[in-house]
C-alpha positions in Angstrom: -84.8 73.3 15.5 -83.3 69.5 14.3 -79.7 68.6 14.7 -78.0 68.5 11.5 -77.1 64.8 11.9 -79.4 62.5 14.3 -76.5 60.1 14.6 -74.4 63.0 16.8 -75.2 63.3 20.3 -76.0 67.0 21.3 -75.8 65.8 24.8 -73.0 64.7 27.0 -72.0 60.5 28.0 -75.0 58.5 27.1 -77.7 61.2 28.0 -78.6 61.3 24.3 -81.3 58.4 23.9 -82.3 59.2 20.4 -79.2 59.7 19.0 -77.6 56.8 20.3 -81.0 54.5 19.6 -80.2 56.0 15.8 -76.7 54.7 15.8 -77.7 50.9 17.2 -80.6 50.8 14.2 -78.2 51.9 11.6 -75.3 49.5 12.6 -77.9 46.9 13.3 -79.0 47.3 9.3 -75.3 47.3 7.9 -75.0 43.9 9.9 -78.0 42.1 8.6 -77.1 43.5 5.3 -73.8 42.1 5.3 -75.0 38.6 6.6 -73.2 39.0 9.9 -76.1 36.9 11.3 -75.3 33.8 9.3 -73.3 31.4 11.1 -70.8 30.4 8.6 -70.1 34.4 7.9 -66.1 35.3 8.8 -67.0 38.3 11.0 -70.5 36.6 12.5 -71.0 38.7 16.0 -68.4 41.4 15.0 -69.6 45.1 14.3 -66.0 46.9 13.5 -65.9 48.7 10.3 -69.2 48.8 9.4 -69.9 52.0 9.3 -66.4 52.6 7.7 -67.1 50.4 5.2 -70.5 51.8 4.3 -70.6 55.6 5.5 -71.3 56.6 1.7 -74.7 55.4 2.2 -75.1 58.5 4.5 -76.8 61.3 2.5 -73.9 64.1 1.9 -71.1 61.7 2.8 -68.7 61.4 -0.4 -65.7 61.6 1.1 -63.1 58.7 2.7 
């Protein structure tokens, strides 16, 4: 049986290594997509707000 969302932990705390790794990969992709890795970006070094801004990229996410 597969979990419906691979980024939602199915185990307590930090035990769900696969879900946490998926979440890190997703946020890193968004970070690079926005160019936050570049020295002149005003939000360089910040991951804050990335998921909220880009959550519509996720299949089935058509809500705010």
